C-alpha positions as a Markdown table, in Angstrom:
| # | Residue | x | y | z |
|---|---|---|---|---|
| 1 | Met | 64.3 | 106.4 | 86.4 |
| 2 | Arg | 65.7 | 106.3 | 82.9 |
| 3 | Val | 66.0 | 108.8 | 80.1 |
| 4 | Asp | 67.0 | 108.5 | 76.4 |
| 5 | Ala | 69.9 | 110.9 | 75.7 |
| 6 | Gly | 70.4 | 110.8 | 71.9 |
| 7 | Gly | 69.9 | 107.0 | 71.8 |
| 8 | Val | 71.8 | 106.3 | 75.0 |
| 9 | Gly | 69.8 | 105.3 | 78.0 |
| 10 | Ile | 70.9 | 107.0 | 81.2 |
| 11 | Glu | 69.6 | 105.7 | 84.6 |
| 12 | Tyr | 69.3 | 108.1 | 87.5 |
| 13 | Glu | 67.7 | 108.3 | 90.9 |
| 14 | Val | 65.9 | 111.1 | 92.7 |
| 15 | Thr | 65.8 | 111.6 | 96.4 |
| 16 | Gly | 64.1 | 114.3 | 98.5 |
| 17 | Glu | 62.3 | 117.5 | 97.7 |
| 18 | Gly | 63.5 | 121.0 | 97.2 |
| 19 | Arg | 66.1 | 122.9 | 95.2 |
| 20 | Pro | 67.6 | 120.4 | 92.7 |
| 21 | Val | 71.3 | 119.3 | 92.9 |
| 22 | Val | 72.8 | 116.8 | 90.5 |
| 23 | Leu | 75.8 | 114.7 | 91.7 |
| 24 | Leu | 78.2 | 113.4 | 88.9 |
| 25 | His | 80.6 | 110.6 | 89.7 |
| 26 | Gly | 83.9 | 109.8 | 88.0 |
| 27 | Phe | 86.3 | 106.9 | 87.3 |
| 28 | Pro | 85.7 | 104.1 | 88.2 |
| 29 | Asp | 82.5 | 104.6 | 90.2 |
| 30 | Ser | 78.8 | 104.7 | 89.7 |
| 31 | Gly | 76.2 | 106.9 | 91.3 |
| 32 | Arg | 76.7 | 104.7 | 94.4 |
| 33 | Leu | 79.7 | 106.9 | 95.2 |
| 34 | Trp | 77.4 | 109.5 | 96.7 |
| 35 | Arg | 75.6 | 107.3 | 99.1 |
| 36 | His | 76.7 | 109.3 | 102.1 |
| 37 | Gln | 75.9 | 112.7 | 100.6 |
| 38 | Val | 72.5 | 111.8 | 99.2 |
| 39 | Pro | 70.6 | 111.4 | 102.6 |
| 40 | Ala | 72.5 | 114.4 | 104.1 |
| 41 | Leu | 71.5 | 116.7 | 101.2 |
| 42 | Ala | 67.9 | 115.4 | 101.1 |
| 43 | Glu | 67.5 | 116.0 | 104.8 |
| 44 | Ala | 68.9 | 119.5 | 104.3 |
| 45 | Gly | 66.1 | 120.4 | 101.8 |
| 46 | Phe | 67.5 | 119.4 | 98.4 |
| 47 | Arg | 66.1 | 117.3 | 95.6 |
| 48 | Val | 69.1 | 115.1 | 94.8 |
| 49 | Ile | 69.5 | 113.7 | 91.3 |
| 50 | Val | 72.2 | 111.0 | 90.9 |
| 51 | Pro | 72.8 | 109.5 | 87.4 |
| 52 | Asp | 75.0 | 106.6 | 86.5 |
| 53 | Leu | 77.0 | 108.3 | 83.7 |
| 54 | Arg | 77.1 | 106.5 | 80.3 |
| 55 | Gly | 79.3 | 103.5 | 80.4 |
| 56 | Tyr | 78.7 | 102.8 | 84.1 |
| 57 | Gly | 76.2 | 101.0 | 86.3 |
| 58 | Arg | 72.7 | 100.5 | 84.7 |
| 59 | Ser | 73.2 | 103.1 | 82.0 |
| 60 | Asp | 74.0 | 102.2 | 78.4 |
| 61 | Lys | 77.5 | 101.5 | 77.3 |
| 62 | Pro | 78.2 | 102.6 | 73.7 |
| 63 | Arg | 81.1 | 100.7 | 72.1 |
| 64 | Glu | 82.7 | 103.6 | 70.2 |
| 65 | Val | 85.4 | 105.7 | 71.9 |
| 66 | Asp | 83.9 | 108.9 | 70.4 |
| 67 | Ala | 80.7 | 108.3 | 72.2 |
| 68 | Tyr | 82.4 | 109.3 | 75.5 |
| 69 | Ala | 83.5 | 112.8 | 74.2 |
| 70 | Met | 82.6 | 115.6 | 76.5 |
| 71 | Gln | 79.9 | 117.1 | 74.3 |
| 72 | Ala | 78.0 | 113.8 | 74.6 |
| 73 | Leu | 78.4 | 113.7 | 78.4 |
| 74 | Val | 77.1 | 117.3 | 78.6 |
| 75 | Gly | 74.1 | 116.2 | 76.6 |
| 76 | Asp | 73.4 | 113.4 | 79.0 |
| 77 | Val | 73.2 | 115.7 | 82.0 |
| 78 | Val | 70.9 | 118.1 | 80.0 |
| 79 | Ala | 68.6 | 115.1 | 79.2 |
| 80 | Val | 68.6 | 114.0 | 82.9 |
| 81 | Leu | 67.7 | 117.4 | 84.2 |
| 82 | His | 65.0 | 117.9 | 81.6 |
| 83 | Asp | 63.5 | 114.5 | 82.4 |
| 84 | Ala | 63.6 | 115.2 | 86.1 |
| 85 | Gly | 61.8 | 118.5 | 85.6 |
| 86 | Ala | 64.8 | 120.5 | 86.8 |
| 87 | Pro | 65.9 | 123.0 | 84.1 |
| 88 | Lys | 68.4 | 124.5 | 86.5 |
| 89 | Ala | 70.3 | 122.8 | 89.3 |
| 90 | His | 73.3 | 122.9 | 91.5 |
| 91 | Val | 76.0 | 120.8 | 89.8 |
| 92 | Val | 78.5 | 118.8 | 91.9 |
| 93 | Gly | 81.1 | 116.6 | 90.3 |
| 94 | His | 84.1 | 114.4 | 91.3 |
| 95 | Asp | 86.9 | 113.2 | 89.1 |
| 96 | Trp | 85.6 | 112.8 | 85.5 |
| 97 | Gly | 82.3 | 114.1 | 87.0 |
| 98 | Ala | 84.1 | 117.3 | 88.0 |
| 99 | Ala | 85.6 | 117.7 | 84.5 |
| 100 | Leu | 82.0 | 117.2 | 83.1 |
| 101 | Ala | 80.7 | 119.7 | 85.7 |
| 102 | Trp | 83.2 | 122.4 | 84.5 |
| 103 | Ala | 82.3 | 121.8 | 80.9 |
| 104 | Phe | 78.6 | 121.8 | 81.7 |
| 105 | Ala | 78.9 | 125.1 | 83.5 |
| 106 | Ala | 80.9 | 126.6 | 80.7 |
| 107 | Phe | 78.7 | 125.6 | 77.7 |
| 108 | Val | 75.2 | 125.5 | 79.2 |
| 109 | Pro | 75.4 | 128.1 | 82.0 |
| 110 | Asp | 71.7 | 128.6 | 82.1 |
| 111 | His | 71.3 | 125.1 | 83.5 |
| 112 | Val | 73.7 | 125.7 | 86.4 |
| 113 | Asp | 72.8 | 127.3 | 89.7 |
| 114 | His | 76.0 | 126.8 | 91.8 |
| 115 | Leu | 78.9 | 124.6 | 90.9 |
| 116 | Val | 81.1 | 122.3 | 93.1 |
| 117 | Ala | 84.2 | 120.6 | 91.7 |
| 118 | Leu | 85.8 | 117.9 | 93.9 |
| 119 | Ser | 89.5 | 117.0 | 93.2 |
| 120 | Val | 89.6 | 118.1 | 89.6 |
| 121 | Gly | 90.2 | 121.8 | 88.8 |
| 122 | His | 89.3 | 123.8 | 85.8 |
| 123 | Pro | 90.5 | 122.1 | 82.5 |
| 124 | Ala | 92.6 | 125.0 | 81.5 |
| 125 | Thr | 94.4 | 125.0 | 84.9 |
| 126 | Phe | 94.9 | 121.3 | 84.7 |
| 127 | Arg | 96.6 | 121.5 | 81.3 |
| 128 | Lys | 99.0 | 124.1 | 82.8 |
| 129 | Gly | 99.7 | 122.0 | 85.9 |
| 130 | Gly | 103.4 | 121.6 | 85.3 |
| 131 | Phe | 105.8 | 118.7 | 85.8 |
| 132 | Glu | 104.3 | 117.6 | 89.2 |
| 133 | Gln | 100.8 | 117.2 | 87.7 |
| 134 | Tyr | 102.1 | 115.4 | 84.6 |
| 135 | Gln | 104.1 | 113.1 | 86.9 |
| 136 | Lys | 100.9 | 112.3 | 88.9 |
| 137 | Ser | 99.0 | 111.7 | 85.6 |
| 138 | Trp | 101.3 | 108.9 | 84.3 |
| 139 | Tyr | 98.3 | 106.5 | 84.3 |
| 140 | Met | 96.4 | 108.6 | 81.8 |
| 141 | Leu | 99.0 | 107.6 | 79.2 |
| 142 | Leu | 98.7 | 103.9 | 80.1 |
| 143 | Phe | 94.9 | 104.1 | 79.8 |
| 144 | Gln | 95.2 | 105.1 | 76.1 |
| 145 | Phe | 96.3 | 101.6 | 75.2 |
| 146 | Lys | 93.2 | 99.5 | 74.6 |
| 147 | Gly | 93.6 | 96.0 | 75.9 |
| 148 | Ile | 96.8 | 96.7 | 77.7 |
| 149 | Ala | 95.3 | 99.0 | 80.2 |
| 150 | Glu | 92.4 | 96.7 | 80.8 |
| 151 | Arg | 94.7 | 93.8 | 81.5 |
| 152 | Trp | 97.0 | 95.9 | 83.7 |
| 153 | Leu | 94.1 | 97.0 | 85.9 |
| 154 | Ser | 92.3 | 93.6 | 86.2 |
| 155 | Asn | 95.0 | 90.9 | 86.2 |
| 156 | Asp | 95.7 | 89.0 | 89.4 |
| 157 | Asp | 92.4 | 90.0 | 91.0 |
| 158 | Trp | 92.9 | 93.6 | 90.1 |
| 159 | Ala | 96.1 | 93.8 | 92.0 |
| 160 | His | 97.5 | 96.9 | 90.3 |
| 161 | Phe | 94.2 | 98.8 | 90.6 |
| 162 | Arg | 93.9 | 98.0 | 94.3 |
| 163 | Ala | 97.5 | 99.0 | 95.0 |
| 164 | Trp | 97.4 | 102.2 | 92.9 |
| 165 | Ala | 94.0 | 103.6 | 93.6 |
| 166 | Gly | 93.5 | 102.9 | 97.3 |
| 167 | His | 89.8 | 103.0 | 96.8 |
| 168 | Leu | 87.8 | 102.3 | 100.0 |
| 169 | Asp | 85.1 | 100.5 | 98.0 |
| 170 | Ala | 87.6 | 98.5 | 95.8 |
| 171 | Asp | 85.7 | 95.2 | 96.1 |
| 172 | Val | 82.3 | 96.6 | 95.3 |
| 173 | Val | 83.7 | 98.8 | 92.5 |
| 174 | Ile | 85.5 | 95.9 | 90.9 |
| 175 | Ala | 82.3 | 93.7 | 91.2 |
| 176 | Glu | 80.3 | 96.5 | 89.4 |
| 177 | Leu | 82.9 | 96.9 | 86.7 |
| 178 | Glu | 82.9 | 93.2 | 86.0 |
| 179 | Ala | 79.1 | 92.7 | 86.2 |
| 180 | Asn | 78.3 | 95.6 | 84.0 |
| 181 | Asp | 81.3 | 95.2 | 81.6 |
| 182 | Ser | 82.2 | 98.8 | 82.4 |
| 183 | Leu | 86.0 | 98.8 | 82.4 |
| 184 | Thr | 86.5 | 99.6 | 78.7 |
| 185 | Pro | 83.8 | 102.3 | 78.7 |
| 186 | Ala | 85.3 | 103.8 | 81.8 |
| 187 | Leu | 88.7 | 104.0 | 80.1 |
| 188 | Asn | 87.1 | 105.5 | 77.0 |
| 189 | Tyr | 86.6 | 108.7 | 78.9 |
| 190 | Tyr | 90.4 | 109.1 | 78.8 |
| 191 | Arg | 90.7 | 108.0 | 75.2 |
| 192 | Ala | 88.0 | 110.3 | 74.0 |
| 193 | Asn | 88.9 | 113.4 | 75.9 |
| 194 | Ile | 92.6 | 113.5 | 76.6 |
| 195 | Pro | 94.5 | 111.6 | 73.8 |
| 196 | Pro | 98.3 | 112.0 | 74.1 |
| 197 | Glu | 98.5 | 114.6 | 71.3 |
| 198 | Ser | 96.4 | 117.0 | 73.4 |
| 199 | Trp | 98.7 | 117.0 | 76.4 |
| 200 | Leu | 101.0 | 119.7 | 75.3 |
| 201 | Ser | 98.4 | 121.8 | 73.5 |
| 202 | Ala | 96.3 | 124.6 | 75.0 |
| 203 | Gly | 93.1 | 122.6 | 74.3 |
| 204 | Arg | 89.7 | 124.1 | 73.6 |
| 205 | Gln | 89.2 | 127.5 | 75.2 |
| 206 | Leu | 86.2 | 127.3 | 77.6 |
| 207 | Pro | 84.0 | 130.3 | 78.2 |
| 208 | Pro | 84.4 | 131.8 | 81.7 |
| 209 | Ile | 82.4 | 130.2 | 84.5 |
| 210 | Gln | 79.4 | 132.3 | 85.4 |
| 211 | Ser | 78.2 | 130.3 | 88.4 |
| 212 | Pro | 79.4 | 130.7 | 92.0 |
| 213 | Thr | 81.8 | 127.8 | 92.4 |
| 214 | Met | 83.5 | 125.9 | 95.2 |
| 215 | Gly | 86.6 | 123.8 | 94.6 |
| 216 | Val | 87.6 | 121.1 | 97.1 |
| 217 | Trp | 90.9 | 119.3 | 97.1 |
| 218 | Ser | 92.2 | 116.7 | 99.5 |
| 219 | Ser | 95.8 | 116.5 | 100.5 |
| 220 | Gly | 96.1 | 112.7 | 100.1 |
| 221 | Asp | 95.1 | 112.8 | 96.4 |
| 222 | Ile | 97.2 | 110.3 | 94.4 |
| 223 | Ala | 96.4 | 111.9 | 91.0 |
| 224 | Leu | 96.0 | 115.7 | 91.4 |
| 225 | Thr | 98.0 | 118.6 | 92.7 |
| 226 | Glu | 96.6 | 121.4 | 94.8 |
| 227 | Arg | 97.8 | 124.0 | 92.3 |
| 228 | Gln | 95.5 | 122.7 | 89.5 |
| 229 | Met | 92.6 | 123.4 | 91.8 |
| 230 | Thr | 93.6 | 126.7 | 93.4 |
| 231 | Asn | 94.6 | 128.2 | 90.1 |
| 232 | Ser | 91.1 | 127.5 | 88.8 |
| 233 | Ala | 90.3 | 131.0 | 90.2 |
| 234 | Glu | 91.6 | 132.5 | 87.0 |
| 235 | Asn | 88.6 | 131.3 | 85.0 |
| 236 | Phe | 85.6 | 133.0 | 86.6 |
| 237 | Thr | 83.2 | 136.0 | 86.3 |
| 238 | Ala | 81.5 | 134.7 | 89.5 |
| 239 | Pro | 82.6 | 134.2 | 93.1 |
| 240 | Trp | 85.1 | 131.4 | 93.8 |
| 241 | Arg | 85.7 | 129.5 | 97.1 |
| 242 | Tyr | 88.4 | 127.0 | 97.8 |
| 243 | Glu | 88.4 | 124.4 | 100.5 |
| 244 | Arg | 91.3 | 122.0 | 101.4 |
| 245 | Leu | 90.7 | 118.8 | 103.3 |
| 246 | Asp | 93.8 | 117.6 | 105.1 |
| 247 | Gly | 94.2 | 113.8 | 105.2 |
| 248 | Pro | 91.7 | 112.2 | 102.9 |
| 249 | Gly | 92.7 | 110.7 | 99.6 |
| 250 | His | 91.1 | 111.0 | 96.2 |
| 251 | Trp | 87.8 | 109.5 | 97.2 |
| 252 | Met | 87.0 | 112.2 | 99.8 |
| 253 | Gln | 83.3 | 111.4 | 99.8 |
| 254 | Leu | 84.1 | 108.0 | 101.3 |
| 255 | Glu | 87.0 | 108.9 | 103.5 |
| 256 | Ala | 85.6 | 112.1 | 105.0 |
| 257 | Pro | 81.8 | 111.8 | 104.2 |
| 258 | Asp | 80.5 | 114.1 | 106.9 |
| 259 | Glu | 83.0 | 116.9 | 106.1 |
| 260 | Val | 82.1 | 116.7 | 102.3 |
| 261 | Ser | 78.4 | 116.8 | 103.1 |
| 262 | Arg | 78.9 | 119.7 | 105.5 |
| 263 | Leu | 80.8 | 121.7 | 102.8 |
| 264 | Leu | 78.1 | 121.1 | 100.2 |
| 265 | Ile | 75.3 | 122.0 | 102.5 |
| 266 | Asp | 77.2 | 125.2 | 103.6 |
| 267 | Phe | 77.9 | 126.3 | 100.1 |
| 268 | Leu | 74.7 | 125.3 | 98.2 |
| 269 | Pro | 71.7 | 127.5 | 98.9 |
| 270 | Thr | 68.3 | 125.8 | 99.5 |
| 271 | Glu | 66.3 | 129.0 | 98.9 |
| 272 | Glu | 66.0 | 131.0 | 95.7 |
């Protein structure tokens, strides 16, 4: 299925029947990232909505950096839910999809039932992550340099990407990035939303999260500390639940698919 979101075409798939849940991927994936969770959630009684976010997969890829600013991404999800006939849904995000899920819940709370953030904690907590988090985030500075970042990631059959990311689907992800010309759009998420001058500022204050929320962090994550997730509890007027997975890396949906699906099904209600 495809919807026009302010002139940008967003492709999405719908599987199953029941209470709607939207799954938002991050860098450098497409909706394919959720292939293990989709059948499990559909079987559990959910209507599962999975978009390719702008810049990825079959969705449009605007050239301008500003086209990837968070407000545009929030608008895309609103458009997808409206087109799918789901004015309110559970929202699950990973990586940039988690950052988007936090913003979505903060700015359009009436569209959010329950919220799940995988890997990435609340934006305010991330900005206060301290030296350890900044150390893990070194690549975010590299990604600001257009052309340089693209070459660093893709040279020598994507050697740096393969070594740094440890992505279980590296070959398929690389093939998608190349076939869809998605690498620069993917990096534009960093350029549009976390330019270097924003790193030491408090950033935009988000309204408190009003939806029951679960945060999930995995101990093998290369890019994110546990503290930036656990301290997210400071930003709620609703119940907060934290789950830690010991062992898996950043792409927990692929490394521990059954456990991630179990947590989602346990936390997200199927009945009103």
